[in-house]
C-alpha positions in Angstrom: 11.2 -38.7 -43.8 8.2 -40.7 -44.9 6.0 -39.2 -47.6 2.2 -39.3 -47.0 1.8 -41.6 -50.0 4.2 -44.1 -48.5 2.1 -44.5 -45.3 -0.7 -46.9 -44.5 -2.0 -44.2 -42.1 -5.0 -42.7 -44.0 -7.8 -41.3 -41.7 -10.2 -41.1 -44.7 -9.9 -44.7 -45.8 -12.8 -46.9 -44.4 -10.2 -49.8 -44.2 -7.9 -47.8 -42.0 -10.9 -46.5 -39.8 -12.0 -50.1 -39.3 -8.6 -51.2 -37.8 -5.9 -48.5 -37.5 -3.7 -50.4 -35.2 -1.5 -52.2 -38.0 -0.8 -48.8 -39.6 0.3 -47.5 -36.2 2.9 -50.2 -35.9 4.2 -49.2 -39.1 4.3 -45.5 -38.0 6.2 -46.3 -34.8 8.7 -48.4 -37.0 9.2 -45.2 -39.2 10.3 -43.0 -36.3 9.3 -40.8 -33.4 7.8 -38.0 -35.4 6.5 -38.2 -39.0 5.4 -35.2 -41.1 1.9 -35.7 -42.5 1.1 -33.3 -45.3 -2.6 -34.1 -45.9 -3.6 -32.7 -42.5 -0.5 -30.3 -42.2 0.5 -32.0 -39.0 3.4 -33.9 -37.2 2.3 -37.4 -36.1 3.7 -38.6 -32.8 3.0 -42.3 -32.4 5.1 -43.5 -29.4 3.7 -43.7 -25.8 6.8 -42.1 -24.2 6.7 -39.1 -26.6 2.8 -38.6 -26.4 3.0 -38.9 -22.6 5.9 -36.2 -22.3 4.4 -33.8 -24.9 1.0 -33.9 -23.1 2.9 -32.3 -20.2 5.2 -30.0 -22.2 4.2 -26.3 -21.7 5.9 -25.4 -25.1 2.8 -26.9 -26.6 -0.8 -25.5 -26.2 -4.3 -26.3 -27.1 -4.5 -22.7 -28.2 -2.1 -20.0 -29.3 -4.3 -17.0 -29.0 -3.2 -16.4 -25.4 0.3 -15.4 -26.8 -0.1 -14.8 -30.5 -2.4 -13.5 -33.1 -3.4 -15.7 -36.1 -1.2 -13.6 -38.3 1.8 -13.8 -35.8 1.5 -17.5 -35.6 1.4 -17.9 -39.3 -2.1 -19.3 -39.4 -5.2 -18.2 -41.3 -8.1 -17.2 -39.1 -11.1 -19.4 -39.4 -13.8 -18.5 -41.9 -16.2 -15.8 -40.4 -19.2 -18.2 -41.0 -17.6 -20.6 -38.6 -17.5 -17.9 -35.9 -20.4 -19.4 -33.6 -18.6 -22.8 -33.4 -15.2 -21.2 -32.5 -16.8 -18.9 -30.0 -18.3 -21.7 -28.2 -15.3 -24.1 -28.5 -12.7 -21.5 -27.6 -14.1 -20.5 -24.3 -14.2 -23.9 -22.9 -11.3 -25.1 -20.7 -10.2 -27.9 -23.0 -9.1 -25.3 -25.5 -7.7 -22.8 -23.1 -4.3 -22.4 -21.5 -3.4 -20.8 -18.2 -4.4 -18.6 -16.5 -8.0 -18.8 -18.0 -7.9 -22.7 -18.0 -6.6 -22.7 -14.3 -9.5 -20.5 -13.2 -12.3 -22.3 -14.9 -10.8 -25.8 -14.1 -10.6 -24.9 -10.4 -14.4 -23.9 -10.4 -15.5 -27.0 -12.3 -13.5 -29.3 -10.4 -15.6 -28.7 -7.3 -18.3 -30.7 -9.1 -15.9 -33.5 -9.6 -14.5 -34.2 -6.2 -14.4 -37.8 -5.1 -17.2 -37.0 -2.6 -19.5 -35.5 -5.3 -18.9 -38.2 -7.6 -19.5 -40.9 -5.0 -22.9 -39.2 -4.2 -23.8 -39.9 -7.8 -23.2 -43.6 -7.4 -26.9 -44.7 -6.5 -28.3 -42.7 -9.4 -25.8 -43.9 -11.9 -26.2 -47.6 -10.8 -30.0 -47.3 -10.5 -30.3 -45.9 -14.0 -27.9 -48.5 -15.4 -30.0 -51.3 -13.9 -33.1 -49.8 -15.2 -31.8 -49.5 -18.7 -30.2 -53.0 -18.8 -33.4 -54.5 -17.3 -35.5 -53.0 -20.3 -32.9 -54.4 -22.8 -33.1 -57.8 -21.2 -36.8 -57.7 -20.9 -37.1 -57.1 -24.6 -34.8 -59.9 -25.5 -32.1 -57.6 -26.8 -31.9 -54.4 -28.8 -29.2 -51.9 -29.8 -26.7 -51.6 -26.9 -25.6 -48.1 -28.2 -29.0 -46.6 -28.3 -30.6 -48.5 -25.3 -27.8 -48.3 -22.7 -24.6 -46.8 -23.8 -26.0 -43.4 -24.9 -28.9 -42.7 -22.4 -26.7 -43.5 -19.2 -23.9 -41.0 -19.5 -26.1 -38.3 -21.3 -28.7 -38.5 -18.4 -25.9 -38.3 -15.7 -24.3 -35.2 -17.0 -27.7 -33.8 -17.8 -28.7 -34.3 -14.2 -25.4 -32.7 -13.0 -26.0 -29.6 -15.2 -29.7 -29.4 -14.2 -31.1 -29.8 -17.7 -34.7 -30.7 -17.6 -35.6 -34.2 -18.5 -38.0 -33.2 -21.2 -35.2 -31.4 -22.9 -32.5 -34.2 -22.8 -33.3 -35.5 -26.2 -31.9 -32.4 -27.8 -28.4 -32.9 -26.4 -27.0 -35.9 -28.1 -27.8 -34.5 -31.6 -26.2 -31.2 -30.9 -23.2 -32.9 -29.4 -22.8 -35.2 -32.3 -22.9 -32.3 -34.8 -20.4 -30.2 -32.8 -18.0 -33.1 -32.4 -18.0 -33.5 -36.2 -15.6 -30.3 -36.3 -13.0 -32.3 -34.3 -12.2 -34.7 -37.2 -9.2 -34.0 -39.4 -10.1 -31.6 -42.4 -13.9 -31.5 -41.6 -16.1 -30.9 -44.7 -18.2 -27.8 -45.3 -21.2 -29.7 -44.5 -19.9 -30.9 -41.3 -18.8 -27.3 -40.4 -22.3 -26.1 -41.3 -23.9 -28.6 -38.9 -21.4 -27.7 -36.1 -22.2 -24.1 -36.5 -26.0 -24.6 -36.5 -25.7 -26.8 -33.4 -23.5 -24.3 -31.6 -26.0 -21.6 -32.2 -28.9 -23.7 -30.9 -27.2 -25.2 -28.0 -25.8 -21.7 -26.9 -29.3 -20.1 -27.2 -30.8 -22.9 -25.2 -28.1 -22.6 -22.3 -28.4 -18.8 -22.3 -32.1 -19.2 -21.5 -31.4 -22.0 -19.0 -28.8 -19.7 -17.2 -31.2 -16.8 -17.1 -33.8 -19.2 -15.5 -31.2 -20.5 -12.9 -30.3 -16.8 -12.0 -33.9 -16.3 -11.0 -34.3 -19.7 -9.3 -31.0 -21.3 -8.3 -31.0 -25.0 -7.8 -28.4 -27.7 -6.6 -27.1 -28.2 -10.1 -23.8 -27.3 -11.6 -25.1 -24.4 -13.7 -26.4 -22.8 -10.5 -23.0 -23.3 -9.0 -21.2 -21.7 -11.9 -23.6 -18.8 -11.6 -22.8 -18.4 -7.8 -19.2 -18.6 -8.5 -19.6 -15.8 -11.0 -20.8 -13.6 -8.3 -17.7 -14.2 -6.2 -14.0 -13.6 -6.6 -13.5 -16.2 -9.4 -15.6 -14.7 -12.2 -16.9 -16.6 -15.1 -18.4 -14.8 -18.0 -21.7 -16.0 -19.4 -19.9 -17.4 -22.5 -17.5 -19.3 -20.3 -20.4 -20.9 -18.5 -22.0 -21.8 -21.8 -18.8 -23.2 -23.2 -18.1 -25.0 -20.0 -21.6 -26.6 -20.0 -21.3 -27.8 -23.6 -17.7 -29.2 -23.0 -18.9 -31.2 -20.0 -21.8 -32.7 -22.0 -19.6 -33.5 -25.2 -16.6 -34.8 -23.1 -18.8 -36.2 -20.3 -20.7 -38.7 -22.6 -18.9 -39.0 -26.0 -16.0 -41.1 -24.7 -18.1 -43.1 -22.3 -20.7 -44.0 -25.0 -17.9 -45.2 -27.4 -15.9 -47.0 -24.7 -19.0 -49.0 -23.9 -19.8 -50.2 -27.5 -16.1 -50.5 -28.6 -15.6 -52.5 -25.4 -18.5 -54.9 -25.8 -17.6 -55.3 -29.5 -14.1 -56.2 -28.4 -15.4 -58.7 -25.9 -17.6 -60.4 -28.4 -14.6 -60.8 -30.6 -12.6 -62.2 -27.8 -15.0 -64.8 -26.3 -12.4 -66.3 -24.0 -12.0 -63.0 -22.2 -15.7 -62.4 -22.1 -16.1 -65.9 -20.4 -13.5 -65.1 -18.0 -15.2 -61.8 -17.1 -18.7 -63.4 -16.7 -17.0 -66.0 -14.3 -15.1 -63.3 -12.3 -17.0 -59.9 -11.9 -13.9 -58.7 -9.7 -12.2 -58.2 -13.1 -14.6 -55.2 -14.0 -12.1 -52.5 -12.9 -9.1 -53.8 -14.8 -11.4 -54.8 -17.7 -12.6 -51.1 -18.2 -8.9 -49.9 -18.2 -8.0 -52.7 -20.8 -10.8 -52.0 -23.1 -10.2 -48.3 -23.1 -6.5 -49.0 -24.1 -7.4 -51.8 -26.6 -9.7 -49.8 -28.8 -9.2 -46.2 -27.7 -12.3 -43.9 -27.9 -10.3 -40.7 -28.7 -7.6 -41.7 -31.2 -5.9 -38.3 -31.6 -5.3 -35.2 -29.7 -3.8 -32.1 -31.2 -1.5 -29.3 -29.8 0.0 -26.2 -31.2 3.8 -25.7 -31.1 4.2 -22.4 -29.1 8.1 -22.7 -29.0 10.3 -24.7 -31.2 10.6 -28.2 -30.0 13.0 -31.0 -31.0 12.0 -34.6 -31.2 14.7 -37.2 -32.0 16.8 -34.7 -33.9 13.9 -33.1 -35.8 13.0 -29.5 -35.0 9.2 -28.9 -34.9 9.0 -25.1 -35.5 6.7 -22.6 -33.7 3.4 -22.5 -35.5 3.3 -26.2 -36.4 0.6 -28.6 -35.1 1.3 -31.9 -33.5 -1.0 -34.8 -33.6 -0.5 -37.1 -30.7 -1.9 -40.6 -31.6 -3.5 -41.9 -28.4 -4.4 -45.1 -30.2 -0.9 -45.9 -31.3 0.5 -45.0 -27.9 -1.9 -47.3 -26.3 -0.5 -50.2 -28.4 3.1 -49.3 -28.1 5.0 -52.7 -27.3 7.7 -50.7 -25.5 5.1 -50.1 -22.7 2.5 -52.9 -23.1 3.3 -56.6 -23.4 1.7 -58.1 -26.5 -0.4 -54.9 -27.0 -2.6 -56.5 -29.7 -3.9 -59.1 -27.2 -7.0 -58.2 -25.2 -6.0 -59.1 -21.5 -8.8 -58.1 -19.0 -6.4 -58.9 -16.2 -3.6 -56.8 -17.4 -2.1 -55.3 -14.4 0.4 -52.6 -15.5 -1.8 -50.4 -17.8 -0.6 -46.8 -18.1 -2.9 -46.1 -21.1 -3.5 -42.4 -22.0 -7.1 -42.6 -23.1 -7.9 -39.9 -20.5 -5.0 -37.7 -21.6 -2.4 -36.3 -19.2 -1.0 -33.1 -17.8 -3.2 -30.0 -17.1 -5.8 -31.2 -19.7 -6.3 -34.7 -18.1 -10.0 -35.6 -18.2 -11.6 -34.0 -15.2 -14.5 -36.5 -15.4 -12.5 -39.6 -15.6 -13.7 -40.9 -12.2 -17.2 -40.4 -13.2 -16.7 -42.1 -16.7 -15.1 -45.1 -14.9 -18.1 -45.3 -12.5 -20.6 -45.2 -15.5 -18.7 -47.8 -17.4 -18.5 -50.0 -14.2 -22.2 -49.6 -13.6 -23.4 -50.6 -17.1 -20.9 -53.5 -17.2 -21.9 -54.8 -14.0 -25.6 -54.6 -14.8 -25.1 -56.3 -18.2 -23.1 -59.1 -16.7 -25.7 -59.8 -14.0 -29.0 -59.0 -15.9 -28.0 -60.1 -19.3 -25.6 -63.0 -18.7 -26.3 -64.6 -22.1 -25.9 -61.4 -24.2 -24.5 -62.2 -27.6 -23.9 -60.2 -30.8 -27.1 -60.3 -33.1 -25.3 -58.7 -36.1 -22.0 -57.5 -37.2 -21.8 -53.7 -36.3 -20.9 -50.8 -38.7 -18.1 -48.4 -37.7 -18.7 -44.8 -37.9 -16.6 -43.2 -40.6 -15.0 -40.9 -38.1 -11.3 -41.5 -37.2 -10.6 -39.0 -34.2 -13.7 -40.0 -32.2 -13.9 -43.8 -32.6 -17.2 -45.4 -32.3 -20.0 -47.6 -33.9 -23.2 -46.6 -35.5 -24.9 -49.2 -33.3 -24.3 -52.6 -31.6 -27.2 -55.0 -32.0 -27.4 -57.6 -29.3 -29.7 -60.4 -28.1 -30.1 -62.8 -25.2 -29.6 -66.4 -26.2 
């Protein structure tokens, strides 16, 4: 078994964060499961194993539906972190059946193909508006000017958050998502707790207002469902709204800037895309595979499980490496090559199993809308300066992406 010191895998090393894919190749060569002491996890780097484990009911996003912290051999989180965990642990991403099933069934009504299709004029109209402003200015920061405002506005529109309040959302989300990194610092935890308290208080007030005056938004829909047979607690409504905002824009923002940064580094592929806009759907899938926005997804081992002759005991934590799985040569021909016309592309950037991303159709629509608008309205878009990576490993993105029109 490989010792941590022997591995190139180091989530806290800026050089690794800049380009983790060579280290993933080393992990895959080492075996199907590798013990990693610094994060107290078992790393799973192969596509076939990650895909299977995402569907394996012996694993769970939580263990509290079956065990106490003590029974599971885990230390409860510090009391001062409680506001974050209350918020996080009542969202469907961190729940298991039957609670997960009940909440997902209600929320899925907002993400039916018909509902998503109805959003298309709004999404495409907003994308055009944002890109036209960027082009009119001769360039800018693709992250701040297009990638962020589009998905934040769309999910805020769905939730019914007033336009004047939408500037609060992204900072709250960024601070909360800091807790999803490996071994977050106390400073990151404090920021996440503060954002959890503020965001929860804001939504509690918004829910109270919607109870008095319901609208056509998702929060009003969740309140209405609360009064029927499928009951949602107020905390579940708050946690669901925060999850939809965080998950509903974080991956889309990072997929946009990661994707365009990859296109600028692969000019032949960008030229092909500019010449043939029918490549947009396959380009989106390939860009999400090539530089995966969510690099790692964790699961608890609820019952002993064996991987390649190694028993992973109950109480352990498995880290499924999405970025590695998406570069597995056993599944993808020449995975280190960006190929926008790649036909067979079973990437797992949206996860799989019962926790498959409920908003994947909407994310694809947003990515297609912004890409289409950029190709048409900013056809000479080019990189203005080398971007800087965020130091985060799990949620992979850039601090900004400065572009200009030649």
